[in-house]
C-alpha positions as CSV (number, residue, x, y, z in Angstrom):
1,M,53.3,-103.5,53.3
2,N,53.4,-100.5,55.7
3,E,49.8,-101.2,56.8
4,T,50.7,-104.8,57.5
5,I,53.7,-103.9,59.6
6,A,51.7,-101.3,61.5
7,A,49.0,-103.8,62.2
8,L,51.6,-106.4,63.4
9,K,53.1,-103.9,65.8
10,T,49.8,-103.5,67.6
11,I,50.2,-107.1,68.8
12,D,52.2,-107.4,72.0
13,R,54.6,-110.1,70.8
14,F,55.5,-108.0,67.7
15,A,55.5,-104.5,69.2
16,D,59.2,-104.0,68.7
17,I,59.6,-106.0,65.4
18,E,61.8,-104.5,62.7
19,P,60.3,-104.6,59.2
20,E,63.3,-106.3,57.7
21,A,62.8,-109.2,60.2
22,V,59.3,-110.0,58.7
23,E,58.5,-111.9,55.6
24,I,55.0,-111.2,54.3
25,E,53.0,-113.1,51.7
26,R,49.5,-112.1,50.6
27,L,47.1,-115.1,50.8
28,G,44.0,-113.6,49.4
29,G,40.6,-112.9,50.9
30,L,37.5,-111.3,49.3
31,T,36.5,-108.9,52.1
32,N,39.6,-109.0,54.3
33,L,43.4,-108.8,53.8
34,V,45.0,-112.2,54.8
35,Y,48.7,-112.8,55.0
36,R,51.3,-115.4,55.9
37,I,53.7,-113.7,58.3
38,A,57.1,-115.3,58.8
39,V,59.2,-114.1,61.9
40,N,62.3,-115.9,63.1
41,G,61.4,-119.1,61.2
42,E,57.8,-119.2,62.6
43,N,54.8,-118.8,60.3
44,Y,51.6,-117.0,61.4
45,L,48.4,-116.0,59.7
46,L,47.4,-112.3,60.0
47,R,44.0,-111.1,59.1
48,I,43.2,-107.4,58.7
49,A,39.5,-106.8,58.6
50,G,38.0,-105.2,55.5
51,K,36.2,-101.9,55.2
52,G,32.6,-102.0,56.2
53,T,32.7,-105.5,57.6
54,S,31.9,-104.3,61.1
55,E,28.4,-103.5,59.9
56,Y,27.5,-107.2,59.5
57,I,30.1,-109.2,61.3
58,D,29.9,-109.8,65.1
59,R,33.6,-109.8,66.0
60,A,33.0,-110.9,69.6
61,A,31.0,-113.9,68.4
62,E,33.7,-114.7,65.8
63,Q,36.4,-114.6,68.4
64,A,34.5,-117.0,70.7
65,D,33.5,-119.4,67.9
66,A,37.0,-119.5,66.3
67,A,38.3,-120.6,69.7
68,A,35.6,-123.2,70.0
69,A,36.4,-124.5,66.5
70,A,40.1,-124.7,67.4
71,A,39.3,-126.6,70.6
72,S,37.3,-129.2,68.6
73,G,40.4,-129.8,66.4
74,V,39.1,-128.5,63.1
75,S,40.8,-125.1,63.0
76,A,43.9,-123.1,63.8
77,R,44.5,-121.7,67.3
78,V,43.9,-118.0,67.6
79,L,46.8,-116.1,69.2
80,H,45.5,-112.6,69.1
81,F,42.1,-111.1,68.4
82,D,41.1,-107.4,68.6
83,V,37.3,-107.2,68.7
84,D,37.2,-103.5,67.9
85,S,39.3,-103.6,64.7
86,G,38.9,-107.3,63.7
87,L,42.6,-107.8,63.6
88,M,43.5,-111.5,64.1
89,L,46.7,-113.5,64.5
90,A,46.4,-117.3,64.3
91,E,48.6,-120.3,63.9
92,Y,49.5,-121.0,60.3
93,I,48.3,-124.3,58.8
94,D,50.8,-125.7,56.3
95,G,48.8,-127.3,53.6
96,V,47.0,-126.8,50.3
97,T,44.3,-124.2,50.2
98,L,41.5,-125.8,48.3
99,D,39.3,-124.5,45.4
100,A,36.7,-126.0,43.2
101,E,39.3,-127.7,41.0
102,R,41.3,-129.2,43.9
103,F,38.1,-130.5,45.4
104,R,37.9,-132.9,42.4
105,D,40.1,-135.2,44.4
106,P,37.7,-137.6,46.2
107,G,40.0,-137.9,49.2
108,R,39.6,-134.2,49.8
109,V,35.8,-134.5,49.7
110,R,36.0,-137.3,52.2
111,R,38.3,-135.4,54.5
112,A,36.1,-132.3,54.4
113,A,33.1,-134.5,55.4
114,E,35.1,-135.8,58.3
115,A,36.0,-132.3,59.4
116,F,32.3,-131.3,59.2
117,R,31.3,-134.4,61.2
118,T,33.9,-133.5,63.9
119,L,32.7,-129.9,64.1
120,H,29.0,-130.8,64.2
121,R,29.5,-133.4,67.0
122,S,31.4,-130.9,69.2
123,T,29.8,-130.5,72.6
124,R,30.8,-126.8,72.8
125,P,28.1,-124.8,71.2
126,F,28.7,-121.5,69.3
127,T,27.6,-118.2,70.7
128,R,24.7,-117.5,68.4
129,R,22.2,-119.1,66.0
130,F,22.7,-118.8,62.3
131,E,19.2,-118.5,60.8
132,V,19.1,-118.0,57.1
133,F,15.8,-116.0,56.9
134,E,16.9,-113.7,59.7
135,Q,20.2,-113.2,57.8
136,I,18.3,-112.4,54.6
137,D,16.2,-109.8,56.4
138,E,19.3,-108.2,58.0
139,Y,21.1,-108.0,54.7
140,L,17.9,-106.5,53.1
141,G,17.9,-103.8,55.8
142,L,21.6,-103.1,55.3
143,I,21.0,-102.9,51.5
144,D,18.2,-100.4,52.1
145,R,20.5,-98.3,54.3
146,L,23.1,-98.4,51.6
147,D,20.5,-97.3,49.1
148,A,21.4,-100.3,46.9
149,A,19.3,-102.5,44.6
150,V,18.9,-106.2,44.5
151,P,18.7,-108.2,41.2
152,D,15.4,-108.0,39.4
153,G,13.0,-110.6,40.5
154,Y,14.6,-111.2,43.9
155,D,11.5,-110.5,46.0
156,A,9.4,-113.0,43.9
157,V,12.0,-115.7,44.3
158,R,12.2,-115.1,48.0
159,D,8.4,-115.6,48.1
160,E,8.8,-118.9,46.2
161,A,11.4,-120.0,48.7
162,S,8.8,-119.6,51.5
163,R,7.4,-123.1,50.7
164,V,10.9,-124.6,51.4
165,R,11.0,-122.6,54.6
166,S,7.7,-124.1,55.7
167,L,8.9,-127.6,55.1
168,L,12.1,-127.0,57.1
169,E,10.1,-125.4,60.0
170,R,7.7,-128.3,60.1
171,R,10.6,-130.8,60.6
172,P,13.1,-129.0,62.9
173,V,16.4,-130.8,63.7
174,P,18.8,-130.3,66.6
175,L,21.2,-127.5,65.9
176,A,25.0,-128.0,65.9
177,P,28.1,-125.7,65.7
178,C,28.4,-124.9,62.0
179,H,30.8,-123.0,59.8
180,C,28.0,-121.5,57.7
181,D,30.3,-120.0,55.0
182,P,32.2,-123.0,53.6
183,L,33.9,-121.5,50.6
184,A,36.2,-124.0,49.0
185,E,39.1,-121.6,49.9
186,N,38.2,-121.9,53.6
187,F,39.5,-125.5,53.6
188,I,43.1,-126.4,54.0
189,D,44.3,-129.9,53.2
190,T,47.4,-131.3,54.8
191,G,47.0,-134.7,53.0
192,E,46.0,-136.4,56.2
193,R,43.2,-134.1,57.3
194,V,41.3,-131.0,56.3
195,Y,41.2,-127.9,58.4
196,I,38.5,-125.2,58.2
197,V,39.3,-121.5,58.6
198,D,37.4,-118.2,58.8
199,W,34.6,-118.2,61.4
200,E,33.0,-114.8,60.7
201,Y,29.6,-116.3,59.9
202,A,29.7,-119.3,62.2
203,G,26.7,-120.2,64.3
204,N,24.5,-123.0,65.6
205,N,22.6,-124.3,62.6
206,D,21.3,-127.4,60.8
207,P,24.4,-129.4,59.9
208,M,23.1,-129.9,56.3
209,W,23.6,-126.2,55.7
210,D,27.3,-126.7,55.7
211,L,27.2,-129.6,53.3
212,G,24.8,-127.9,50.9
213,D,26.8,-124.6,51.0
214,L,30.1,-126.4,50.3
215,S,28.5,-128.2,47.4
216,V,27.5,-124.9,45.8
217,E,30.7,-123.1,46.6
218,A,32.9,-125.9,45.2
219,A,30.6,-126.5,42.2
220,F,30.0,-130.2,43.2
221,G,28.2,-132.4,40.8
222,A,25.8,-135.2,41.7
223,D,28.6,-137.8,42.3
224,Q,30.5,-135.4,44.6
225,D,27.3,-134.6,46.5
226,R,26.8,-138.3,47.0
227,L,30.4,-138.9,48.2
228,L,30.1,-135.9,50.6
229,L,26.9,-137.3,52.1
230,E,28.1,-140.9,52.3
231,S,31.4,-139.9,53.9
232,Y,29.6,-137.7,56.4
233,F,27.0,-140.3,57.4
234,G,29.3,-143.3,57.0
235,G,27.0,-144.9,54.4
236,E,23.8,-144.3,52.7
237,P,22.4,-140.9,53.8
238,P,18.8,-140.6,55.1
239,A,16.6,-139.3,52.3
240,A,15.4,-136.5,54.6
241,E,18.9,-135.3,55.2
242,A,19.8,-135.4,51.5
243,G,16.6,-133.3,51.0
244,R,17.7,-130.8,53.6
245,M,21.1,-130.5,51.9
246,A,19.3,-129.8,48.6
247,A,17.1,-127.1,50.2
248,Y,20.1,-125.3,51.6
249,K,21.9,-125.3,48.2
250,M,19.1,-123.1,47.0
251,L,18.8,-121.0,50.2
252,C,22.6,-120.3,50.4
253,D,22.5,-118.8,46.9
254,L,19.4,-116.7,47.9
255,L,21.4,-115.4,50.9
256,W,24.8,-114.9,49.4
257,T,23.2,-113.0,46.5
258,L,22.6,-110.2,49.1
259,W,26.1,-110.5,50.5
260,G,27.4,-109.8,47.0
261,V,25.1,-106.8,46.7
262,V,26.5,-105.4,50.0
263,Q,30.1,-105.8,48.7
264,H,29.1,-104.1,45.5
265,A,27.5,-101.2,47.4
266,N,30.6,-100.9,49.6
267,G,32.9,-100.6,46.6
268,N,34.8,-103.8,47.4
269,P,37.4,-104.0,44.6
270,A,38.3,-107.7,45.1
271,E,36.0,-108.7,42.1
272,D,32.9,-107.7,40.2
273,F,30.4,-108.3,43.0
274,W,27.4,-107.2,41.1
275,A,28.0,-110.0,38.5
276,Y,28.7,-112.3,41.5
277,A,25.3,-111.4,43.0
278,V,23.4,-111.8,39.7
279,N,25.0,-115.2,38.9
280,R,24.2,-116.6,42.3
281,F,20.6,-115.3,42.0
282,E,20.1,-116.9,38.6
283,R,21.5,-120.2,39.9
284,C,19.0,-120.1,42.8
285,R,16.2,-119.4,40.4
286,R,17.2,-122.3,38.1
287,L,17.4,-124.7,41.1
288,L,13.9,-123.7,42.3
289,A,12.5,-124.4,38.9
290,D,14.1,-127.9,38.6
291,P,11.7,-130.8,39.1
292,E,14.4,-132.9,40.7
293,F,14.9,-130.2,43.4
294,A,11.2,-130.4,44.2
295,R,11.4,-134.1,44.6
296,S,14.4,-133.9,46.8
297,V,13.0,-131.4,49.3
298,E,9.7,-133.3,49.5
299,A,11.7,-136.0,51.3
300,I,12.2,-133.6,54.2
């Protein structure tokens, strides 16, 4: 806990805090250390940025986008942000941190869709564009610098995905502020509404990316996908939008495969990131080969 107290003391409001006055609870995090900090009966969220994250996270953009997300009402207010170190202090949201199992509750799927809709309709754009194929190229460059290897067959699958890229580029849609990394654990449910946290990868994007990525991360089935879309659109979703969501389910696995390789190369001990990367890659390959997937994306 010494590292946590030392980090806390760099924040003005806690510069003189005594360790015995602080209650610390580890909350998790795959690349960062995240804690609930209780001081004088007040709860805060403290994020200590992980090793190597500065190589692929734009902290200045994250700071601005987290503030914009909070202003739209879908996230916690940021109280302190150090762009150089990535240290962040935010308001603590008292609710249930979701996971794939907790998302089996249809009400939570609906509330997540409502949070997405609110975010995507915000008139305050984010600072940058999230473009999946640019992100893929950036990760491949980083992997090359790290002298790491991608799963066997990755280049061939990326070439296959180029057809989907062509479909999306021929039918561009207006971009909106998007989370772009909607892990199930980035959603906190109060029972009345769902908040979204962690804006490291946020950017202006096709809104259907967020829905497709959440579907993958929370292991949604066909019924949950339908509920997410219907809740988001307030009824039957347009076929083209459902097709875009399907396309992004494949592309997010293609992208986050590389993220897993980077974590593995950086020696991140949080989990077996090579297995994570291979599993995501194999799921991407299976989806590309599914005839139902081909029919869905043709609707674009």
